[in-house]
N, CA, C and O atoms as a GROMACS GRO file, in nm:
protein
  276
    1MET      N    1   9.370   7.536  10.308
    1MET     CA    2   9.494   7.612  10.302
    1MET      C    3   9.462   7.760  10.280
    1MET      O    4   9.372   7.794  10.204
    2LYS      N    5   9.535   7.847  10.346
    2LYS     CA    6   9.514   7.991  10.337
    2LYS      C    7   9.559   8.044  10.202
    2LYS      O    8   9.654   7.995  10.141
    3GLU      N    9   9.487   8.146  10.157
    3GLU     CA   10   9.527   8.216  10.035
    3GLU      C   11   9.546   8.362  10.069
    3GLU      O   12   9.480   8.417  10.158
    4PHE      N   13   9.636   8.425   9.997
    4PHE     CA   14   9.673   8.563  10.023
    4PHE      C   15   9.657   8.645   9.896
    4PHE      O   16   9.670   8.593   9.785
    5ILE      N   17   9.629   8.772   9.914
    5ILE     CA   18   9.608   8.862   9.801
    5ILE      C   19   9.712   8.974   9.804
    5ILE      O   20   9.730   9.041   9.906
    6LEU      N   21   9.780   8.991   9.693
    6LEU     CA   22   9.877   9.100   9.676
    6LEU      C   23   9.811   9.209   9.594
    6LEU      O   24   9.760   9.184   9.485
    7THR      N   25   9.811   9.328   9.647
    7THR     CA   26   9.764   9.444   9.573
    7THR      C   27   9.878   9.545   9.568
    7THR      O   28   9.946   9.567   9.669
    8PHE      N   29   9.900   9.605   9.452
    8PHE     CA   30  10.014   9.696   9.439
    8PHE      C   31   9.985   9.806   9.339
    8PHE      O   32   9.893   9.797   9.258
    9ASP      N   33  10.067   9.910   9.347
    9ASP     CA   34  10.056  10.024   9.257
    9ASP      C   35  10.199  10.069   9.226
    9ASP      O   36  10.282  10.081   9.316
   10MET      N   37  10.225  10.094   9.098
   10MET     CA   38  10.358  10.140   9.056
   10MET      C   39  10.342  10.251   8.954
   10MET      O   40  10.248  10.250   8.874
   11PRO      N   41  10.433  10.347   8.956
   11PRO     CA   42  10.430  10.451   8.852
   11PRO      C   43  10.443  10.388   8.712
   11PRO      O   44  10.515  10.289   8.695
   12ARG      N   45  10.377  10.444   8.615
   12ARG     CA   46  10.377  10.390   8.478
   12ARG      C   47  10.518  10.379   8.418
   12ARG      O   48  10.543  10.290   8.336
   13GLU      N   49  10.608  10.468   8.458
   13GLU     CA   50  10.742  10.467   8.398
   13GLU      C   51  10.828  10.350   8.444
   13GLU      O   52  10.938  10.330   8.391
   14LEU      N   53  10.781  10.272   8.539
   14LEU     CA   54  10.857  10.155   8.587
   14LEU      C   55  10.821  10.029   8.506
   14LEU      O   56  10.783   9.927   8.563
   15THR      N   57  10.834  10.038   8.376
   15THR     CA   58  10.794   9.929   8.287
   15THR      C   59  10.871   9.800   8.315
   15THR      O   60  10.812   9.693   8.319
   16ARG      N   61  11.002   9.809   8.333
   16ARG     CA   62  11.083   9.689   8.360
   16ARG      C   63  11.043   9.624   8.492
   16ARG      O   64  11.035   9.501   8.502
   17VAL      N   65  11.019   9.705   8.592
   17VAL     CA   66  10.978   9.654   8.723
   17VAL      C   67  10.843   9.583   8.710
   17VAL      O   68  10.824   9.475   8.764
   18ARG      N   69  10.752   9.645   8.638
   18ARG     CA   70  10.618   9.588   8.616
   18ARG      C   71  10.628   9.451   8.548
   18ARG      O   72  10.560   9.356   8.589
   19LYS      N   73  10.712   9.441   8.447
   19LYS     CA   74  10.728   9.313   8.375
   19LYS      C   75  10.789   9.207   8.465
   19LYS      O   76  10.747   9.091   8.461
   20LYS      N   77  10.889   9.244   8.546
   20LYS     CA   78  10.952   9.148   8.637
   20LYS      C   79  10.851   9.098   8.740
   20LYS      O   80  10.845   8.979   8.769
   21VAL      N   81  10.772   9.189   8.796
   21VAL     CA   82  10.671   9.151   8.895
   21VAL      C   83  10.571   9.055   8.832
   21VAL      O   84  10.534   8.954   8.892
   22HIS      N   85  10.527   9.085   8.712
   22HIS     CA   86  10.431   8.999   8.641
   22HIS      C   87  10.489   8.859   8.619
   22HIS      O   88  10.421   8.759   8.644
   23ARG      N   89  10.614   8.852   8.574
   23ARG     CA   90  10.679   8.721   8.552
   23ARG      C   91  10.693   8.644   8.683
   23ARG      O   92  10.669   8.524   8.688
   24ASP      N   93  10.733   8.715   8.790
   24ASP     CA   94  10.750   8.649   8.920
   24ASP      C   95  10.618   8.595   8.974
   24ASP      O   96  10.614   8.487   9.032
   25LEU      N   97  10.511   8.670   8.955
   25LEU     CA   98  10.380   8.624   9.001
   25LEU      C   99  10.333   8.501   8.924
   25LEU      O  100  10.273   8.410   8.981
   26ILE      N  101  10.360   8.497   8.796
   26ILE     CA  102  10.324   8.381   8.715
   26ILE      C  103  10.406   8.260   8.759
   26ILE      O  104  10.355   8.148   8.764
   27LYS      N  105  10.535   8.281   8.790
   27LYS     CA  106  10.623   8.173   8.835
   27LYS      C  107  10.572   8.102   8.959
   27LYS      O  108  10.587   7.981   8.973
   28ILE      N  109  10.511   8.179   9.050
   28ILE     CA  110  10.463   8.117   9.175
   28ILE      C  111  10.317   8.074   9.162
   28ILE      O  112  10.252   8.045   9.262
   29ASP      N  113  10.267   8.070   9.041
   29ASP     CA  114  10.133   8.021   9.010
   29ASP      C  115  10.022   8.107   9.073
   29ASP      O  116   9.921   8.055   9.119
   30SER      N  117  10.044   8.237   9.074
   30SER     CA  118   9.942   8.330   9.124
   30SER      C  119   9.831   8.345   9.022
   30SER      O  120   9.851   8.324   8.902
   31LYS      N  121   9.714   8.381   9.070
   31LYS     CA  122   9.599   8.404   8.983
   31LYS      C  123   9.568   8.554   8.980
   31LYS      O  124   9.558   8.619   9.084
   32LYS      N  125   9.554   8.607   8.859
   32LYS     CA  126   9.529   8.749   8.840
   32LYS      C  127   9.379   8.777   8.845
   32LYS      O  128   9.300   8.713   8.775
   33PHE      N  129   9.339   8.875   8.929
   33PHE     CA  130   9.200   8.918   8.935
   33PHE      C  131   9.180   9.048   8.858
   33PHE      O  132   9.083   9.064   8.784
   34GLN      N  133   9.272   9.139   8.877
   34GLN     CA  134   9.274   9.267   8.807
   34GLN      C  135   9.419   9.298   8.776
   34GLN      O  136   9.508   9.219   8.810
   35GLN      N  137   9.445   9.411   8.714
   35GLN     CA  138   9.581   9.445   8.674
   35GLN      C  139   9.681   9.435   8.790
   35GLN      O  140   9.791   9.382   8.771
   36SER      N  141   9.645   9.484   8.906
   36SER     CA  142   9.738   9.486   9.020
   36SER      C  143   9.680   9.415   9.142
   36SER      O  144   9.702   9.456   9.255
   37LEU      N  145   9.606   9.308   9.117
   37LEU     CA  146   9.543   9.231   9.224
   37LEU      C  147   9.559   9.082   9.192
   37LEU      O  148   9.499   9.030   9.099
   38TRP      N  149   9.644   9.016   9.273
   38TRP     CA  150   9.678   8.876   9.247
   38TRP      C  151   9.659   8.792   9.373
   38TRP      O  152   9.676   8.842   9.484
   39LYS      N  153   9.623   8.663   9.354
   39LYS     CA  154   9.602   8.573   9.467
   39LYS      C  155   9.698   8.455   9.458
   39LYS      O  156   9.724   8.401   9.350
   40SER      N  157   9.753   8.415   9.576
   40SER     CA  158   9.847   8.303   9.580
   40SER      C  159   9.846   8.242   9.720
   40SER      O  160   9.805   8.306   9.817
   41ARG      N  161   9.892   8.117   9.730
   41ARG     CA  162   9.909   8.050   9.859
   41ARG      C  163  10.052   8.066   9.911
   41ARG      O  164  10.080   8.032  10.026
   42ASP      N  165  10.141   8.116   9.828
   42ASP     CA  166  10.283   8.126   9.860
   42ASP      C  167  10.313   8.262   9.926
   42ASP      O  168  10.357   8.356   9.859
   43LEU      N  169  10.290   8.270  10.056
   43LEU     CA  170  10.307   8.396  10.128
   43LEU      C  171  10.451   8.445  10.124
   43LEU      O  172  10.476   8.564  10.104
   44ARG      N  173  10.545   8.357  10.142
   44ARG     CA  174  10.686   8.397  10.143
   44ARG      C  175  10.726   8.466  10.012
   44ARG      O  176  10.791   8.570  10.014
   45SER      N  177  10.686   8.408   9.899
   45SER     CA  178  10.719   8.469   9.769
   45SER      C  179  10.645   8.601   9.749
   45SER      O  180  10.700   8.694   9.692
   46LEU      N  181  10.520   8.608   9.795
   46LEU     CA  182  10.446   8.734   9.784
   46LEU      C  183  10.514   8.845   9.863
   46LEU      O  184  10.519   8.960   9.818
   47ILE      N  185  10.567   8.811   9.980
   47ILE     CA  186  10.639   8.910  10.061
   47ILE      C  187  10.764   8.958   9.987
   47ILE      O  188  10.795   9.077   9.988
   48GLU      N  189  10.835   8.866   9.923
   48GLU     CA  190  10.954   8.904   9.846
   48GLU      C  191  10.918   8.996   9.731
   48GLU      O  192  10.986   9.095   9.706
   49ILE      N  193  10.810   8.964   9.661
   49ILE     CA  194  10.766   9.046   9.548
   49ILE      C  195  10.720   9.183   9.598
   49ILE      O  196  10.755   9.285   9.537
   50ALA      N  197  10.645   9.188   9.706
   50ALA     CA  198  10.598   9.315   9.763
   50ALA      C  199  10.716   9.402   9.808
   50ALA      O  200  10.714   9.523   9.789
   51THR      N  201  10.816   9.339   9.867
   51THR     CA  202  10.936   9.412   9.908
   51THR      C  203  11.007   9.472   9.788
   51THR      O  204  11.051   9.587   9.793
   52PHE      N  205  11.019   9.395   9.681
   52PHE     CA  206  11.082   9.443   9.557
   52PHE      C  207  11.004   9.562   9.501
   52PHE      O  208  11.063   9.661   9.458
   53ILE      N  209  10.871   9.553   9.500
   53ILE     CA  210  10.788   9.662   9.449
   53ILE      C  211  10.813   9.790   9.530
   53ILE      O  212  10.830   9.897   9.473
   54LYS      N  213  10.815   9.777   9.663
   54LYS     CA  214  10.836   9.894   9.749
   54LYS      C  215  10.975   9.954   9.729
   54LYS      O  216  10.989  10.076   9.724
   55LYS      N  217  11.076   9.870   9.718
   55LYS     CA  218  11.213   9.919   9.696
   55LYS      C  219  11.228   9.987   9.561
   55LYS      O  220  11.316  10.070   9.542
   56SER      N  221  11.141   9.950   9.466
   56SER     CA  222  11.148  10.006   9.331
   56SER      C  223  11.066  10.134   9.316
   56SER      O  224  11.061  10.192   9.208
   57GLY      N  225  11.000  10.177   9.423
   57GLY     CA  226  10.925  10.302   9.417
   57GLY      C  227  10.775  10.288   9.413
   57GLY      O  228  10.703  10.387   9.397
   58GLY      N  229  10.726  10.167   9.426
   58GLY     CA  230  10.582  10.144   9.427
   58GLY      C  231  10.529  10.121   9.567
   58GLY      O  232  10.602  10.135   9.665
   59SER      N  233  10.402  10.085   9.576
   59SER     CA  234  10.343  10.050   9.705
   59SER      C  235  10.279   9.912   9.690
   59SER      O  236  10.232   9.875   9.583
   60ALA      N  237  10.277   9.836   9.800
   60ALA     CA  238  10.223   9.701   9.794
   60ALA      C  239  10.169   9.661   9.931
   60ALA      O  240  10.222   9.702  10.035
   61SER      N  241  10.062   9.582   9.929
   61SER     CA  242  10.003   9.528  10.051
   61SER      C  243   9.965   9.382  10.026
   61SER      O  244   9.932   9.344   9.914
   62ILE      N  245   9.971   9.302  10.133
   62ILE     CA  246   9.930   9.162  10.124
   62ILE      C  247   9.817   9.141  10.224
   62ILE      O  248   9.830   9.176  10.342
   63LEU      N  249   9.709   9.084  10.177
   63LEU     CA  250   9.591   9.058  10.259
   63LEU      C  251   9.569   8.908  10.269
   63LEU      O  252   9.602   8.834  10.176
   64GLU      N  253   9.513   8.864  10.379
   64GLU     CA  254   9.475   8.723  10.391
   64GLU      C  255   9.329   8.712  10.349
   64GLU      O  256   9.243   8.783  10.400
   65GLU      N  257   9.301   8.622  10.256
   65GLU     CA  258   9.165   8.605  10.208
   65GLU      C  259   9.084   8.529  10.312
   65GLU      O  260   9.128   8.428  10.366
   66LYS      N  261   8.965   8.580  10.339
   66LYS     CA  262   8.875   8.514  10.433
   66LYS      C  263   8.735   8.522  10.377
   66LYS      O  264   8.682   8.631  10.354
   67LEU      N  265   8.675   8.408  10.354
   67LEU     CA  266   8.538   8.404  10.302
   67LEU      C  267   8.440   8.428  10.416
   67LEU      O  268   8.443   8.357  10.516
   68VAL      N  269   8.354   8.526  10.401
   68VAL     CA  270   8.258   8.560  10.506
   68VAL      C  271   8.124   8.497  10.477
   68VAL      O  272   8.057   8.450  10.570
   69PHE      N  273   8.083   8.495  10.352
   69PHE     CA  274   7.952   8.439  10.318
   69PHE      C  275   7.961   8.369  10.185
   69PHE      O  276   7.862   8.314  10.137
   0.00000   0.00000   0.00000
């Protein structure tokens, strides 16, 4: 099964947005690698979260994980 990586950046003053994103990522059983780098198999939910981040003034990208070696 494919896994996807969400990477995002938000201004520090968006504390409520940051907390909501964190809760939403935990709800979909995402795994945290770094502060703003999360992995999940639920692409649809990641797209919704990334859209919310962008609408709130942040930036977000979703990558497909591919093991090379």
